[in-house]
Each structure stands twice: as C-alpha cells, then as structure tokens.
N, C-alpha and C positions, 0 to 999 in steps of 0.2 A: 847547255842543255844537251843530255842524251836522247840517242835515237829514240830511243822505247821513248821518252819523256814526249818527244815531239809526236810521236804517233797517238798517244795516252790523249794528249789534247786535241787533239781531230775524234776519238771513239765515242759515238752517240752514250748519252749517261745510261738510255736505258739497255747498252748491251748488257748490264749488270742485271737484268730481268732470268737470263738463263741459269744463271746459280742459284736460286729460288727455287725455280723450276725443277733444274738437278735433283736437288736435295728434297725438295717433297716426295717425286718421284723414287729416289732410294728410298725415303722415311717409307713409304708405302710400301716399299717390299716388305719391310721389318713388322708393317702393322699385321700384314698379308702371313706370314706365316707366323705371329703369335696368333692369329687368327685358328691357321690350319693345326696348331698342335693341339691347340682348345678343344679343337672337331675333334681332331683323335681321340683327345684321352677323358672324351663324353664319354658315357654310356647312356644315355640318352639320345636316343634316334631324332626326334621329333628334334631337340636341341641344336644337335647334329648338322642335321640337313637347313636350320637356321643359320650358321656356322656358313654351313657352303655356298648358302646363299650372301651373306655377308660378306664375301670373297669375291663373288663376282659384282658385286657392286664395285667392291673397289680396285679387281682390275679395269673397271669400267672406267675409274677415276684415273685411274693409271692412262688410261687410250689418250684420255682428256687432255692431261699432262704434254702424252707425248706430239698431240693434235696442235696446241699451244707451242712445244719449242719450233715444229715448222713453221709455225706459222711467226714467230718472230725469227727466225731465216731468212724468213722472206721479207720480213720487213729490213731488216738491219744488213748492211753492208758490209761494214765490219765486226766481227764475233772474236770473242775471247782465245778459243784457239780454232784449226783449222774446222772448216765447214763439213768436212768430210766424218773428223772426229766427231763433232757436235750427232752427226747423223748419226753413225756407227755407237755411238754412247748412249743415246736415247734408244733405240732398236735394242740392245744391248741389254737393258735395262727393262725395258718392255717383254721383250721373250722369255725372261724369270718370271717376271708375271704371268703372263699366258700358262707357263708351264705348272704353276702351284694352280690356277687356277685350272688345268687340264688336265691335275692329278683328281683334281676336288669333284668333275667333271664325270672322270672315272670312276670314280669311289660312288658315287649319286647312279649312271644309268646303273653300272652293273650291280648294283644293291651289293655293296662290301657294307659287311655290319659287322665282320671281325677285324679288327684291327691288331698286326702284328709289330712284333718287336721292330722287325725290318723294317716298316713303315714308318713307324714313330722315329725311329736311329733316321732315317731320310729324310722328315721334314726337323728334327733338329739340325741336322746338316744345310739343310736348309734355309734355315733360320740363321745359323751362325756366319755362313755366307751374306746372306743379306747386311748383317750388322757390320761386316768387313766393308760392304761394298758402302753402305749410310756412310761410315767409319771417312772411306776415301773419298768420294764423291765432295763431303763435306769440309776439303781441303785443298780443293780444286780453287776455288776463289783466289789464291794469292800465289797458290805453290811454293809456301815459303818451307811447310813441312812435308820438301817432296819424300824423304826416310819414312815417314807414315803411312803415306800412301803404298810407298815399296812394298811396307812390312804387310798393309792390307791384304795386297795384292799375291803375295807368298802365304799366307794363311787361306788365303781364296783356293790357291791350288793346292793345298793341303788336305783344305776341305775333299776337294772335285775328288780328290785320291781316296781318301776313306769312304767316299760315299760308295766308288767304283766296287771299293773289297763289299762293300755292304750290298748290295745291288749283287755282285759273283755269289757270297755266299749264298742269299735267299732265294736266289734260282736255283740257283746249286740244291738246297733242300726241299722247291719247290718240285724236282723233277727225283728227288731220291724219295720223299713222303708222299706230297700228294697224289691221290690215286681218281682223282674228278678231273677230268679233262677242262670241263668246263670253268670251274674256279682255278685250277694250272693259271690258266689263258689270262683268267679275271685278275689273279694277284703278279703275274709279270709282268701285266699290263700299265699296271700301279706303279707298280715298281718302276718300271723303266719310264715314268712319267717322271715322278718324284728326283729318278736319278738325273736324267736327260737335265729338270729345273737347276740343278748343280754344276750342269755342262754350262748352264746359262752364264752361271756368276761366271764360272772360268771364264767369258768372253767378255764379260763385261771387265774382269782384270788386264786381259791381253788389251783390250780399248785404254784402258790408263795406265798401263807403261807406254804403249804408243805412246801417248798424248805427254806424258812423261820426259820420252827423250827429244821430240820435238822439240819441249820448252823449255827442256836442261838450260 
C-alpha cells in the first residue's frame, strides 16, 4: 500500500465538502458576471438597479460560502491541500466578488447612467476570467487534469493583460475628451474597480498555480 493510500484511509470523509464549496464560490462569480453584463446592457435604469441589487445578494451568498469554508477548516485537521492555500484560494475568489460588487456600487452611487464601451468590455473580460476560474476549480478535486488548470491560469493572465490595455486606453481618452472633471473622476473610479476585478482573477490563478506546484 502506498503512503498516499495510507493517508487517505485516515482522511475524514467530510474533507470532501471543501470542493463543492469552492465550486459554488467559483460558480457564483460566473453568475455575478453575467448579471453585471445584463445590467450594463439594459437601458431601463430601474431594471439596472434591480440587477445591481441582485449582485449585492450574490456577493452576500459568496460571503456565506467563505464563512462556511473557514468553518470547515476549523473542524477538519486533515485537508485536501495546505490550509494556507485553502485560505488564500477562498480569499482570492471572494476578492473577485467584492470588486464586482464594488464596481456596481460605484455606478449606482455616482449615478453613472451612460455605459461606455470600455465599461462593457471590462465586464466581458471579468466574465471570461470568472469562467476560467470556474473551470479550473472544478478540476481541483482529483488533480488528474493538471494541464487543464494550468491552461485556464494562462488564459486568466492573458485576460488580465487585455483588461490593462482597455483600462489604459479608456483613461487616456477620458483625459483627452472629458471636459467635466466630476464626470472624469466618476468614470475613472468605475473603470479602476472593474479592472481591479480582473487583477483579482489573476490572483486566483496565482493561488491555483501554487497548489499545482505543491501537489505535482
């Protein structure tokens, strides 16, 4: 019997609860991103606000999942991979959700009614990043398809680079063409929050890559 098989014998069965929680959290990012794009593409301001509120509720659900993962960490001595990595992965996923919600809060509070193409493009990149996170997280439970996880991490890094380009061009255009200083600040804040959400996606990818290296 291999050493891994011996350890598996002593691993509590409820350790497997971590993976469904991770998958719910990553899936929640995909739902939040889709709702964000739906909100940005509607001209009905009342409906947009309702969709913003839906994102708030989804972020709260994500917080509940984060709390549940921490609770499981306190209950289980043996975990699927390093406790530190579980904590970092949980926090990184939660950070993506926080910045999606933060972007929405800025648009709502600042009364941003005109949705520009850079805002929509950044939201689309957040969705693409969230989809890749969800794909990778679903491969974590057995680590048989390490290449799939690595490929998703590479795509997330590429998505973040694209978001940097969109943000830089959008801010440059604001300084060139926006004459109202208040409007300039409002849109720059919204763009920055959206771009940071893609940075947080890259943070998730970095944690996933660390897990791969440690469990190779």
